[in-house]
N, C-alpha and C positions, 0 to 999 in steps of 0.2 A: 491411506486416505479414508476419511470419515464421511459418512452420509447421514444426514438427519433432516427432518422436516422443519421448516420455519412455521411461524404462527399463521402466515397466510397459506392457505391450502395449496395454491398453485406454485409456490416458490420453493426451490430446493437450494440448500446450502451444503457445500462441502469444502473443507479446509485442508490444505496440504502444507507440509514443511520441507518436502524434498525438492530436488532440482529438476522440475519438469517444465513443460511448456516452452519449447525452444524459441518461439517467437518473442518471448519476454526476456530472454537471456541478454545480459549486457557484457558478459565475460565468460571465458572458458579456459581455466588453467590446465596445464598438463596433469594427468592423473597422478603422476609420481610426486607432485608437490603436496597433494592432499590439503590444499589451501582453499577450502570451500567456505563460502558465506551463504548458508541456506536462507531461503526466503519463506516468509509466512504469507500464505495466500488465502483469501476468502472469496469463494465463488457464490454469487447469488443469482441464479437463473430463474426465469419463469416462463410460462407457456406463451406469453405475449411477446417475448423477445425483448423486453424492456429492462432486463436485469443488468447487473454490473459485477465487476470483480475488483478487488483491491489487494495489492501486494506490498509487503514491507520488507526492507533489507537494511540492516545496520552496517555501516562502514566505519570502523574505529578511527580515532585520531591517530596520526602517525607523523612524527617529526614536527614540521611547521604547519602541517595540514590539519585543519579541524575535522572532527568526525561529523557524521550526519546519518539520518535515516532517510532512505529514498523510498518514497511512497509512489507506487505506480497504479493507475486506475484505467480500466477499460470498460467500454459498454458492450453489452451482449449483442451479438449479430447473427445468432442462429439458435433455434430451439431444439430441444431434445426430441428424439423420435426414433422411428424404425425406417431404415433405408430400403431401397428396392430389393435388396438381397435378404431382407428380413433380419438384419443385424442392428443392434441397439447403437444409437449415436448420441453422445452427450451434447449439451448446449455448447456453443462456441462463443468466444469473446474477441473483440476487435483490438488485439494487441498491436496491430500495425499502426493504429492511430491512438495509441495510449497517451495518457497524460502523466508525466513524471514530475514529482515535486520533491525538492530537497528540503528536509526539515532539520534545522540546526538545534542546538541545545535549548535556546530560548523558545523556539516554536514548540518543541516537545514538552517543555514545562507548562506552557499555556494549555496545550491539549490535555495534559495529565490532570490539570485542575478540573476539567470536565469529566474525564474518565473516573476520577476519584470522588466525584460528587460535590466538589467544593465550589463549582460554578455550573450554571445551567447551560451556558454557551461560552464561546471564546470572546473575551473582551466585550461582554454585554451585547453580543450579536454583531460586533464589528469584524470579527474574525481575524485571520492572518492575511496580510497583503504583501505579496512578493512582486517586485517590479524589476525588469531589466530592459535592455535595449530593444528587444524584440516582442515582448509580451508582458501582460500583467496577469497575475494569478490570485484568486481569492479562495481561501480555505476556511471552512467553518465546521464546527462540531457542536451539535445541539442535543441535549438530553430530551427525550420525549416519553410520554406515558401512553398515548393513543396513536394508532389502533393497538399497539402493543409496546411494552417497555423496551427501550434501547437507545442507541445513539445514532444520530443521523450525520454522516460524513458527507459534506457537500463541497465539491471543487469545481470552480469555473475558470476558464482561461480565455483571454482575447488577445489576438495578434495585433500589434500596433500598425502593421501595414497590410495591404490587401483587402479584399472584399469578404473574406471568410468570416462567418459569424462566430460568436463565442462557443466554446466547447464546454459542456457541463456534464459531470458524472456524479451521481448520488448513490450512496449505499447505506442501508440501515443495518447496524450491528445489533444483534440481540444481546440479552444480559450476559449469557455465557461468553460470547465473543468479546463483549465489552470488557469483562473481567480478565480474560486471557490476554487480549491485546494490550490493555492498560498495564498489566503486569510485566510483559516482556519489554514494552517501551520504557517503563520505569527502570527495569534492570539494565537496559542498554545505556542509560545516562552516563555510567562510569566510563565505559569504553568510548563513548562519544566525546566526553570531556578530556580523558587522559590516555586513551588508547589501551593497548594490551601490553602489560609488562613483558620485557624481553624474555624472562625466564619461562613464560607460559606460551611463547610462540613455538610453533612446530619448526624444527630445524630446516625443513624443506620449503617453508613459506617465503615468498619474496618480501624484502624489507619495505618496498614501496609498490603497492598494487597499482595496476594500470590506471590511467586517468579515468575518472568517473564522469557522469553527466555534468554539464556546466551548472554553476550555481544559479539559483533563481534570482 
C-alpha cells in the first residue's frame, strides 16, 4: 500500500491493488482455484470527512457474455485520528451504500479519449447516461487545471421510485493517478472485447465466473 500527499494539504491518497476491504467484495473463490480478479482502488480522504474512494475491476468477456469494467464509488464516512486507546485509525468509507457502474467497451473508449487528452470531457460535457428500470446514472470525466491538474470523475444516480434524493460521488485524480488508471483501462480493452484465450487461463479457474452485478 502506498501513501502520498495530494496537492491539497488536508487530503491523503493511498492506492491498493490487493484484495482488501471485505465490505466491497462481490465474490470469493475457493483459494485452491487461484482465480483472482484484483481491484485497483483509490482512496481520497480528508479531515472534513468529505472525501471519496473509487475502485475498478475488469471482468473479461466469456462465451456469449460481454466483458466490462465495474467501477465502484463510495463517500467517506469517517475521518482519520487516534482512538481512545491511543491507536491510529484510518479514514473509513461508506461501502455499504456504494454506487456501482458497469462500463462497457464503448463507455471505456469515451473515457479514454479524456484520459489521453483527446477530449476535455466526455461527449462535450454530456457525459455517459445509463438507464434501467430502477434508476438513471450519469457519469462524466472532466480534465481540470485548477486548483491543480487532474481529472474529475463525477457520478450521480437517481432512483425512479421513492423519495430518496440523488446520490452523487466525486473524486479528483491527480496526474500520476490519471496516467496509471488510463493505462490499465486501455490495456483492459482486449480482454473486455475478446476475453482471455483458453491457453492463458489457469487450469483451476471456473469457465463461467459467478453472476456479476446487473447491467446498468
